[in-house]
C-alpha positions in Angstrom: 72.8 139.6 171.1 76.0 141.6 170.5 79.0 139.8 169.0 81.5 140.6 171.7 83.7 137.7 170.5 84.1 139.3 167.1 87.4 141.1 167.8 88.8 138.1 169.6 87.9 135.8 166.7 89.7 138.3 164.3 92.8 138.3 166.5 92.7 134.5 166.6 92.5 134.4 162.8 95.5 136.8 162.4 97.5 134.7 164.9 96.7 131.5 163.1 97.7 133.1 159.7 101.0 134.1 161.3 101.7 130.7 162.8 100.9 128.7 159.7 102.1 131.1 157.0 104.9 129.4 155.0 108.3 130.9 155.7 109.4 130.4 152.1 107.7 132.1 149.1 105.7 129.7 147.0 105.4 127.0 149.7 102.0 125.3 150.0 100.6 122.6 152.3 100.8 120.1 149.5 104.5 120.9 148.9 105.3 120.6 152.6 103.5 117.2 152.8 105.4 116.0 149.8 108.6 117.2 151.4 107.8 115.3 154.6 107.1 112.1 152.7 110.3 112.5 150.7 112.4 113.0 153.8 110.8 109.9 155.4 111.6 107.7 152.5 115.0 109.2 151.7 116.5 109.1 155.2 115.1 105.6 156.0 116.3 104.1 152.7 119.7 105.9 152.9 120.4 104.3 156.3 119.1 100.9 155.2 121.2 100.9 151.9 124.3 102.2 153.6 124.1 99.4 156.2 123.5 96.8 153.4 126.5 98.1 151.4 129.1 98.5 154.1 127.7 96.6 157.0 127.0 98.0 160.5 130.2 98.0 162.6 131.3 100.0 165.6 133.3 102.4 163.6 130.9 103.1 160.7 127.5 104.8 161.5 124.6 104.0 159.2 124.0 107.7 158.6 125.5 110.9 159.8 123.5 113.7 161.4 124.1 116.3 158.6 122.0 114.1 156.3 118.9 115.3 158.2 119.6 118.9 157.3 120.4 117.8 153.7 117.0 116.1 153.5 115.3 119.4 154.5 116.9 121.2 151.5 116.6 118.3 149.1 112.9 117.5 149.7 111.5 120.8 151.0 113.2 123.3 148.7 114.5 121.3 145.8 114.8 124.4 143.6 117.4 126.0 145.9 120.9 126.3 144.5 122.1 124.9 147.8 120.0 121.7 147.3 121.4 120.5 144.0 123.4 117.3 143.6 126.9 118.8 143.5 126.5 121.0 146.5 125.0 118.1 148.5 127.7 115.5 147.5 130.6 117.9 147.1 129.8 120.2 150.0 129.3 117.4 152.5 132.3 115.4 151.4 134.7 118.4 151.1 133.6 119.8 154.4 134.0 116.4 156.2 137.5 116.1 154.7 138.4 119.5 156.0 137.0 118.7 159.4 139.1 115.5 159.6 142.2 117.4 158.5 141.7 120.1 161.1 141.2 117.5 163.8 144.5 115.8 162.7 146.7 118.9 162.6 145.2 121.2 165.3 145.4 119.7 168.8 143.3 122.5 170.5 139.7 121.4 170.0 138.2 124.9 170.3 140.6 126.2 167.6 140.0 123.1 165.5 136.2 123.4 165.4 136.4 127.1 164.4 139.1 126.6 161.8 137.3 123.5 160.4 134.0 125.1 159.9 135.4 128.4 158.5 137.6 126.6 156.0 134.7 124.3 155.0 132.7 127.4 154.1 135.6 128.8 152.1 136.2 125.5 150.3 132.6 125.1 149.4 132.4 128.6 148.1 135.4 128.2 145.8 134.2 124.8 144.6 130.6 126.1 144.0 129.3 123.5 146.4 128.0 125.6 149.2 125.7 123.5 151.3 124.7 124.5 154.8 124.8 120.9 156.2 128.4 120.8 155.1 129.3 122.9 158.1 127.7 120.3 160.3 129.6 117.6 158.4 132.9 119.4 159.2 131.8 119.8 162.9 130.8 116.1 163.1 134.3 115.1 161.9 135.8 117.2 164.7 133.5 116.3 167.7 131.8 113.1 166.6 133.5 111.0 169.2 135.8 108.0 169.3 134.0 106.0 166.6 134.3 108.8 164.0 137.8 109.7 165.1 139.0 106.1 164.6 137.6 106.2 161.0 140.2 108.9 160.2 140.3 110.0 156.6 137.8 107.2 155.6 135.0 109.1 157.3 134.5 111.8 154.6 133.9 109.0 152.0 132.2 106.4 154.1 129.6 107.2 155.3 129.4 110.9 154.4 130.0 110.8 150.6 128.1 107.4 150.4 125.2 108.8 152.4 125.1 111.9 150.1 125.2 109.9 146.9 122.4 107.6 148.0 120.2 110.4 149.3 120.6 112.4 146.1 119.8 109.4 144.0 116.7 108.7 146.0 115.8 112.4 145.8 116.0 112.4 142.0 113.8 109.3 141.8 111.3 110.7 144.3 110.9 114.1 142.6 110.4 112.5 139.2 107.7 110.2 140.6 106.0 113.1 142.4 106.0 115.3 139.3 108.7 117.8 140.4 111.7 118.7 138.3 115.0 117.8 140.0 117.8 118.6 139.6 116.6 122.1 139.1 117.5 123.7 135.8 117.2 127.5 135.8 115.2 128.9 132.9 117.3 130.1 130.0 117.3 133.9 129.6 115.5 135.3 126.5 117.6 134.9 123.4 117.6 136.6 120.0 116.5 133.8 117.6 117.3 135.9 114.5 121.0 135.8 114.8 121.5 139.6 115.1 123.2 141.7 117.8 119.9 143.2 119.0 118.5 142.3 122.5 115.5 139.9 122.4 112.2 141.8 122.0 110.9 140.9 125.5 113.8 142.6 127.2 114.3 145.7 125.1 112.0 147.6 127.3 111.5 147.3 131.1 114.3 146.1 133.3 117.6 144.5 132.1 119.8 141.9 133.6 122.2 144.7 134.8 119.3 146.3 136.7 118.8 143.0 138.6 122.5 142.9 139.4 122.5 146.5 140.6 119.4 145.8 142.8 121.2 142.8 144.3 124.2 144.9 144.9 122.2 147.6 146.6 120.4 145.1 148.8 123.8 143.8 150.0 122.3 140.4 150.9 122.7 136.9 149.6 119.4 135.4 148.5 118.7 131.7 148.2 117.6 131.8 144.6 119.4 131.3 141.3 120.1 134.6 139.5 118.3 133.5 136.3 115.3 132.3 138.4 115.1 135.7 140.0 115.1 137.4 136.6 112.3 135.0 135.4 110.3 135.7 138.6 110.5 139.5 138.0 109.3 139.1 134.4 106.4 136.9 135.6 105.5 139.6 138.1 105.4 142.1 135.2 103.2 139.7 133.3 100.8 139.2 136.2 100.5 142.9 136.8 99.6 143.4 133.1 97.0 140.7 133.4 95.6 142.2 136.6 95.3 145.6 134.9 93.7 144.4 131.7 92.4 140.9 132.6 88.8 141.6 131.6 89.7 141.4 127.9 89.8 137.7 127.2 91.0 135.7 124.2 87.4 135.0 123.1 86.8 138.7 122.5 89.9 139.1 120.3 90.4 135.9 118.4 89.8 135.4 114.7 87.1 132.7 114.3 87.3 131.9 110.6 90.5 129.8 110.9 92.2 128.4 107.8 93.3 124.8 108.5 94.7 121.8 106.7 94.1 118.1 107.3 96.8 115.9 108.7 97.0 113.8 105.6 96.8 116.5 102.9 99.9 117.1 100.6 102.5 119.6 101.6 101.9 121.5 98.3 98.4 122.4 99.5 99.9 123.7 102.8 102.3 126.0 100.9 99.4 127.2 98.7 97.2 128.0 101.7 100.0 129.9 103.5 100.7 132.1 100.4 97.1 132.5 99.3 95.9 133.7 102.7 99.1 135.6 103.5 99.4 133.9 106.9 102.5 132.6 108.8 100.8 129.9 110.9 98.6 127.1 109.4 96.9 124.9 112.0 96.9 121.1 111.3 93.8 119.1 112.3 93.2 115.4 112.5 90.3 113.4 111.1 88.1 114.4 114.1 88.9 118.1 113.7 91.2 118.3 116.7 94.3 120.4 116.7 97.4 118.2 115.9 100.1 120.9 115.2 101.0 123.9 113.1 102.8 124.5 109.9 104.6 127.6 108.5 106.8 128.4 105.6 109.9 127.9 107.9 108.9 124.3 108.6 108.3 123.7 104.9 111.6 125.2 103.9 113.6 123.3 106.6 111.7 120.0 106.5 109.9 120.2 103.2 109.9 116.5 102.5 107.7 113.8 103.9 104.2 114.1 105.3 102.6 116.9 107.2 102.9 114.9 110.4 106.6 114.8 109.9 107.0 118.5 109.1 104.6 120.2 111.5 105.6 121.7 114.9 103.8 121.7 118.2 101.1 124.2 118.6 100.9 126.9 121.3 97.4 127.0 122.7 95.2 129.1 125.1 91.8 128.9 126.5 89.0 131.2 125.4 88.6 132.6 128.9 92.3 133.5 129.3 93.2 137.2 129.4 94.6 138.2 126.0 97.5 140.1 127.6 98.8 136.8 129.0 99.8 136.0 125.4 102.4 138.9 125.4 105.2 136.6 126.4 104.6 133.7 123.9 103.9 136.1 121.0 107.0 138.2 121.6 109.6 135.5 122.2 110.6 135.2 118.5 109.4 131.6 118.2 105.6 131.8 118.1 103.7 133.8 115.5 100.2 132.8 116.6 98.3 131.1 119.5 95.5 128.7 118.8 92.4 129.1 121.1 91.0 125.7 121.7 88.2 124.0 123.7 88.6 121.1 126.2 88.5 118.6 123.3 91.3 120.5 121.4 88.9 121.7 118.7 90.0 125.0 117.3 87.8 127.9 118.4 89.9 130.7 117.0 93.4 132.1 116.5 95.3 135.1 117.9 98.2 136.4 115.9 101.0 138.9 116.7 99.0 141.4 114.6 95.9 140.8 116.7 97.9 141.3 119.9 99.5 144.5 118.6 96.1 145.9 117.8 94.9 145.1 121.3 97.9 146.6 123.1 97.6 149.7 120.9 94.0 150.1 121.8 94.7 149.6 125.5 97.5 152.1 125.5 95.4 154.7 123.6 92.5 154.2 126.1 94.8 154.7 129.0 96.2 157.8 127.5 92.7 159.2 126.9 91.7 158.4 130.5 94.8 160.2 131.8 94.2 163.2 129.6 90.5 163.4 130.7 91.6 163.1 134.4 94.2 165.9 133.9 91.6 168.2 132.2 89.1 167.6 135.0 
């Protein structure tokens, strides 16, 4: 029997993928469900707590409509610069205050709503509190009806500012409980840890910050992402492309297996002796069960050279044996890490990959690619 429904099923699949494809990059079903739950809890408790704090009267609504839009940003896209605490609290309050002021001084309602919203955008921009629901807060102050009009200049503070503070507080608590980081802190750009004027090693080649700025200028669009987050995203794209091109070579194939270690309770003098005798920069520390506890280097011994190994050692950077070795480019070129420990599920040391090991691998990959290109050219 012929499958005449095949093309129809394919069309249905494409239609379904278009309908349910997330509109925001990085969004997953799990993230959306967490956002829905957060909005449910946040909005309900904000109204409840506002009513408990100020009472429910004819002139004071429990919650204003812009809080619904604020909840979308706060719980669905918490990393957005527009969803941070100051834009929420400052943007909503400042905009509502401008709306009330416009209503007070401009008798023509059509002119008042236009001036109120436009001035709210300007004020939020200059105060670095741009928040889309702020426009709705300004509009609510202008056309909210007799109850809001009778509140006058109290309205921007109760309930708008109060709603915003309560909702942000609930958002912080909810995101912490659900394992998200909020308020969002953009990643720090790579820094030179050696105290010299040179650019950090990871950004001496490839694109620079000024290239990102130039690209944004050429796009001539405003993107809802922090500038440093965009830089970090592009560098992660570079890293993923490198892994895709050379992902077959894993850490297990490259690591040194005869690893020099020291016990957690051995004297610091022995640690110094092992570092110098084996001419290594990273000395793994293991506990009584042979599991990785941390690392030691001459720097740690020089800066914190008194006390026990447990007091002096630093946290170890680890990788799995199956990870692509090129995924270690970032940690081994950031100026902080000299070696990555390859460990099993029980944190027992399987091997170690140093900066020298990584350099040898990258040199080999580069020479192989050059050979392949030369052969293709000759053919």
